[in-house]
C-alpha positions as CSV (number, residue, x, y, z in Angstrom):
1,M,-21.6,-70.1,74.2
2,D,-20.1,-69.0,77.5
3,A,-22.5,-67.1,79.8
4,P,-22.0,-63.3,79.2
5,V,-20.9,-60.6,81.5
6,V,-23.6,-57.9,81.4
7,L,-22.5,-54.3,81.9
8,L,-25.4,-51.9,82.7
9,D,-25.3,-48.1,82.0
10,G,-26.9,-47.3,85.4
11,A,-27.8,-43.6,84.9
12,S,-29.2,-44.3,81.3
13,L,-31.3,-47.1,82.5
14,W,-32.8,-45.6,85.7
15,F,-33.4,-42.3,84.0
16,R,-35.4,-44.2,81.3
17,S,-37.2,-46.2,84.0
18,F,-38.1,-42.9,85.8
19,H,-39.8,-41.6,82.6
20,A,-41.4,-44.9,81.6
21,L,-43.4,-45.3,84.9
22,P,-45.6,-42.7,86.6
23,E,-44.4,-41.0,89.8
24,S,-47.7,-42.0,91.3
25,L,-45.9,-45.3,92.1
26,T,-44.8,-44.5,95.7
27,A,-43.5,-46.1,98.9
28,P,-45.8,-46.3,101.9
29,D,-44.4,-43.0,103.1
30,G,-45.2,-41.3,99.8
31,R,-41.8,-41.2,98.2
32,P,-41.8,-41.9,94.4
33,V,-40.3,-45.4,93.6
34,N,-41.1,-45.5,89.9
35,A,-37.4,-45.5,88.8
36,V,-36.6,-48.1,91.5
37,R,-39.3,-50.5,90.3
38,G,-38.5,-50.0,86.6
39,F,-34.8,-50.5,87.1
40,L,-35.3,-53.7,89.1
41,D,-37.6,-55.0,86.5
42,T,-35.1,-54.2,83.8
43,I,-32.4,-56.2,85.5
44,A,-34.9,-59.1,86.0
45,S,-35.7,-59.1,82.3
46,L,-32.0,-59.0,81.3
47,V,-31.2,-61.9,83.6
48,R,-34.1,-64.0,82.1
49,S,-33.2,-63.1,78.5
50,H,-29.4,-63.3,78.6
51,A,-28.6,-65.5,81.6
52,P,-25.4,-63.7,82.6
53,S,-22.9,-65.3,85.1
54,R,-21.6,-61.8,85.9
55,L,-23.3,-58.4,86.0
56,V,-22.1,-54.9,86.9
57,V,-24.1,-51.6,87.2
58,C,-21.7,-48.9,86.0
59,L,-22.0,-45.4,87.6
60,D,-21.2,-41.8,86.7
61,N,-18.7,-40.7,89.4
62,D,-18.4,-37.6,87.3
63,W,-20.9,-37.1,84.5
64,R,-19.0,-34.1,83.1
65,P,-15.3,-34.8,83.6
66,A,-12.9,-32.0,83.7
67,F,-10.7,-33.4,81.0
68,R,-13.6,-33.4,78.5
69,V,-14.7,-29.9,79.5
70,A,-11.1,-28.6,79.1
71,A,-11.1,-30.0,75.6
72,I,-14.6,-28.8,74.5
73,P,-16.0,-26.3,77.0
74,S,-19.5,-26.7,75.5
75,Y,-19.5,-30.4,76.5
76,K,-22.8,-31.1,78.2
77,A,-22.9,-27.4,79.2
78,H,-26.7,-27.1,78.5
79,R,-27.4,-29.8,81.1
80,V,-25.9,-27.8,83.9
81,A,-28.6,-26.1,86.0
82,D,-26.2,-23.2,86.6
83,P,-24.2,-22.3,83.5
84,E,-21.4,-20.9,85.7
85,A,-21.1,-24.1,87.7
86,P,-17.8,-25.9,87.7
87,A,-17.2,-29.0,85.6
88,G,-18.4,-31.2,88.4
89,G,-21.7,-29.3,88.8
90,A,-25.0,-31.0,89.2
91,E,-26.8,-32.3,86.1
92,D,-30.3,-31.0,85.5
93,V,-32.4,-34.0,86.5
94,P,-35.9,-34.4,88.0
95,D,-35.8,-33.6,91.7
96,S,-37.4,-37.0,92.7
97,L,-34.8,-39.1,90.8
98,P,-31.6,-38.7,92.9
99,P,-33.3,-40.0,96.1
100,Q,-34.4,-43.1,94.1
101,V,-30.8,-43.6,92.9
102,D,-29.8,-44.0,96.5
103,M,-32.6,-46.5,97.0
104,I,-31.5,-48.5,94.0
105,L,-27.9,-48.6,95.3
106,D,-29.1,-49.8,98.7
107,V,-31.1,-52.6,97.1
108,L,-28.3,-53.6,94.8
109,D,-26.0,-53.8,97.8
110,A,-28.4,-56.0,99.8
111,I,-28.9,-58.3,96.8
112,G,-25.2,-58.6,96.2
113,I,-25.0,-57.0,92.7
114,A,-21.8,-55.2,91.9
115,T,-21.5,-51.6,91.0
116,A,-18.5,-49.9,89.5
117,G,-17.2,-46.4,89.1
118,A,-14.0,-44.4,88.4
119,N,-13.2,-41.0,90.0
120,G,-13.1,-38.3,87.3
121,F,-14.8,-40.5,84.7
122,E,-18.3,-41.1,83.3
123,A,-20.2,-44.4,83.2
124,D,-19.3,-44.6,79.5
125,D,-15.6,-44.8,80.5
126,V,-16.4,-47.5,83.1
127,L,-18.3,-49.5,80.6
128,G,-15.5,-49.1,78.0
129,T,-12.8,-50.0,80.5
130,L,-14.5,-53.1,81.8
131,A,-15.4,-54.3,78.2
132,A,-11.7,-53.7,77.1
133,R,-10.4,-55.6,80.2
134,E,-12.5,-58.7,79.5
135,T,-10.6,-61.6,78.0
136,S,-12.7,-64.7,78.8
137,D,-16.5,-64.1,78.5
138,P,-18.7,-62.4,75.9
139,V,-19.7,-58.9,77.0
140,I,-23.1,-57.3,76.6
141,V,-23.3,-53.5,77.3
142,V,-26.8,-52.3,78.0
143,S,-27.5,-48.6,77.3
144,G,-29.8,-46.1,75.8
145,D,-26.8,-44.0,74.7
146,R,-25.6,-44.5,71.1
147,D,-22.2,-43.3,72.1
148,L,-21.5,-46.8,73.5
149,L,-21.7,-48.4,70.1
150,Q,-18.0,-47.5,69.7
151,V,-17.2,-50.4,72.1
152,V,-18.4,-53.2,69.8
153,A,-15.8,-55.8,69.0
154,D,-15.2,-59.4,68.0
155,D,-11.8,-59.8,69.6
156,P,-10.5,-60.8,72.1
157,V,-14.0,-61.5,73.1
158,P,-17.3,-60.6,71.5
159,V,-18.6,-57.2,72.8
160,R,-22.1,-56.3,71.9
161,V,-24.3,-53.3,72.7
162,L,-27.9,-53.9,73.6
163,Y,-29.3,-50.5,72.6
164,V,-32.5,-49.7,74.6
165,G,-33.1,-46.1,73.3
166,R,-36.6,-47.1,72.2
167,G,-37.3,-49.2,75.4
168,L,-36.3,-52.7,76.4
169,A,-39.1,-54.3,74.4
170,K,-37.6,-52.8,71.2
171,A,-34.0,-53.3,72.2
172,E,-31.5,-53.9,69.4
173,L,-28.3,-55.9,69.7
174,F,-25.4,-54.4,67.9
175,G,-22.0,-55.9,67.0
176,P,-19.4,-54.6,64.5
177,A,-21.4,-55.9,61.5
178,E,-24.6,-54.2,62.6
179,V,-22.9,-50.9,63.4
180,A,-21.2,-50.9,60.0
181,A,-24.4,-51.7,58.2
182,R,-26.6,-49.3,60.1
183,F,-24.3,-46.2,60.2
184,G,-22.1,-46.7,57.1
185,V,-18.7,-47.1,58.6
186,P,-15.8,-49.4,57.8
187,A,-16.7,-52.9,58.9
188,D,-13.1,-53.8,59.9
189,R,-13.0,-51.1,62.6
190,A,-16.7,-50.4,63.1
191,G,-16.5,-49.4,66.8
192,A,-13.7,-46.9,66.5
193,A,-15.2,-45.6,63.2
194,Y,-18.5,-45.0,64.9
195,A,-16.8,-42.7,67.4
196,E,-15.2,-40.9,64.4
197,L,-18.6,-40.6,62.6
198,A,-20.0,-39.0,65.8
199,L,-17.1,-36.6,66.1
200,L,-17.5,-35.4,62.5
201,R,-21.3,-35.0,62.5
202,G,-21.5,-33.6,66.0
203,D,-23.9,-34.4,68.8
204,P,-26.1,-31.5,70.0
205,S,-27.3,-33.6,73.0
206,D,-23.7,-33.6,74.3
207,G,-22.9,-30.1,73.2
208,L,-20.5,-31.2,70.5
209,P,-20.8,-29.0,67.4
210,G,-19.1,-31.3,64.9
211,V,-17.4,-30.2,61.7
212,A,-19.5,-27.4,60.2
213,G,-21.3,-28.5,57.1
214,V,-20.5,-32.2,57.6
215,G,-23.5,-34.3,58.4
216,E,-23.8,-38.0,59.0
217,K,-24.0,-39.0,55.3
218,T,-20.9,-37.0,54.4
219,A,-19.1,-38.3,57.5
220,S,-20.0,-41.9,56.5
221,R,-18.8,-41.4,52.9
222,L,-15.5,-39.9,54.1
223,L,-14.8,-42.7,56.5
224,L,-15.7,-45.4,53.9
225,E,-13.5,-43.8,51.3
226,H,-10.5,-43.2,53.5
227,G,-10.8,-45.8,56.2
228,S,-10.3,-43.6,59.3
229,L,-10.5,-40.1,60.7
230,A,-6.7,-39.8,60.6
231,A,-6.7,-40.7,56.9
232,V,-9.5,-38.2,56.2
233,M,-7.6,-35.4,57.9
234,A,-4.4,-36.4,56.1
235,A,-6.3,-36.2,52.8
236,A,-7.7,-32.8,53.8
237,A,-4.1,-31.5,54.4
238,D,-2.9,-32.9,51.0
239,P,-3.6,-30.6,48.1
240,A,-3.2,-33.6,45.7
241,S,-5.9,-35.7,47.4
242,S,-9.2,-36.3,45.7
243,L,-11.3,-34.4,48.3
244,A,-13.7,-31.9,46.8
245,P,-12.6,-28.3,47.6
246,G,-15.6,-27.6,49.7
247,V,-15.2,-30.6,52.0
248,R,-11.4,-30.0,52.2
249,N,-12.0,-26.4,53.4
250,K,-14.6,-27.5,56.0
251,L,-12.1,-30.1,57.4
252,T,-9.0,-27.9,57.4
253,A,-11.0,-25.1,59.1
254,S,-11.9,-27.6,61.9
255,V,-8.5,-29.1,62.6
256,E,-8.4,-27.8,66.2
257,Y,-11.9,-29.0,66.9
258,V,-11.1,-32.5,65.6
259,E,-8.0,-32.8,67.7
260,A,-9.9,-31.6,70.8
261,A,-13.0,-33.6,70.2
262,E,-11.1,-36.9,70.0
263,K,-10.5,-36.6,73.8
264,V,-14.2,-36.1,74.3
265,V,-15.8,-38.5,72.0
266,R,-13.7,-41.6,72.6
267,V,-14.6,-43.5,75.8
268,A,-11.7,-44.3,78.0
269,T,-10.5,-48.0,78.1
270,D,-8.0,-47.5,81.0
271,A,-10.1,-45.7,83.6
272,P,-9.2,-46.5,87.3
273,V,-12.4,-48.6,87.8
274,L,-13.3,-49.8,91.3
275,L,-15.9,-52.5,91.9
276,S,-18.0,-52.5,95.0
277,R,-17.7,-56.4,95.2
278,P,-16.9,-59.3,92.9
279,D,-19.1,-59.2,89.8
280,E,-20.5,-62.8,90.0
281,L,-24.3,-62.6,89.9
282,P,-25.7,-64.1,93.0
283,A,-28.4,-66.8,92.9
284,E,-29.9,-65.5,96.2
285,P,-29.6,-62.3,98.2
286,Q,-26.4,-61.6,100.1
287,D,-28.3,-59.9,102.9
288,R,-31.9,-61.2,103.0
289,H,-32.8,-59.4,106.2
290,S,-31.8,-55.9,104.9
291,L,-33.5,-56.6,101.6
292,A,-36.7,-57.5,103.2
293,E,-36.6,-54.3,105.2
294,L,-35.9,-52.2,102.1
295,G,-38.7,-54.0,100.2
296,H,-41.1,-53.1,103.0
297,D,-39.9,-49.5,103.4
298,Y,-39.9,-48.8,99.6
299,G,-43.1,-50.8,98.8
300,I,-41.2,-52.7,96.1
301,D,-41.9,-56.3,97.3
302,N,-43.3,-57.4,94.0
303,A,-40.5,-56.0,91.9
304,L,-38.0,-57.7,94.3
305,A,-39.9,-60.9,94.0
306,R,-39.6,-60.8,90.2
307,L,-35.9,-60.1,90.3
308,L,-35.1,-62.7,93.0
309,A,-37.1,-65.3,90.9
310,A,-35.0,-64.4,87.8
311,L,-31.8,-64.8,89.8
312,A,-32.8,-68.1,91.3
313,A,-33.8,-69.5,87.9
314,N,-30.7,-68.2,86.1
315,P,-29.0,-71.2,84.5
316,A,-25.6,-69.5,84.7
317,R,-25.8,-69.4,88.5
318,T,-27.7,-72.6,89.4
319,G,-27.1,-76.3,89.1
């Protein structure tokens, strides 16, 4: 099989690294580097296990885009430190994490690992766009966010999601068949149907209320019976359809929500993504001198050594 392109959900992974390792891991000057060390070890592990020829760390240029907030004002509202803050307001994250993100980006630049973002869009949209653009190599999207399961596909290239919500050691690889089996959605359009399932059931972690009275089991049954959200809503609008009156009433009462939520739940596949550099994964650092300085300043020499060893041994980039 061709070597894959690996797309990392940067914020999801360094947030999980931050919480997986203690803040007592510090640089010589006392700054926490737990997220830095964990994130670099995550990349090293992925390089060893999947041998990608290309890799991109995808960024949140706007973690709460205006177009999603305009559609559903409650979208991620509970994560904003100031409820009156504008759509681009700061997410409520640990104080010692943002400085570590800057460290991570400096290290990635010195190694020569590409990052990517899109103004006005979330990392999910960057991941979705890069996955949709790919026409030659298999794609592995790595995230702890189940929303990304909607990007799984078999054509034109296999797109799989490595879900690390329970940690990298317990990661699960999802394709269309696995998504259909796990969540009870139509197998012939499992990715799109997963997004529709999430829309119907709601997602409190993102401030999405869902259709009142419709949980995951009901949403699954509706999608399996009718094939798509559009067909479900058409059945709800048709008095002659087989929908039970209670479910019909819940759906017809939520028409405006369903229309608005489509803009929120579905990841963009046409975001204006910009890459910091070509996405080929280097076999050795692009700027060895700068990397050595960063390793010394941040006290991460061991983590860097593990990552550089993985890159050097990567069969997709050697020989």
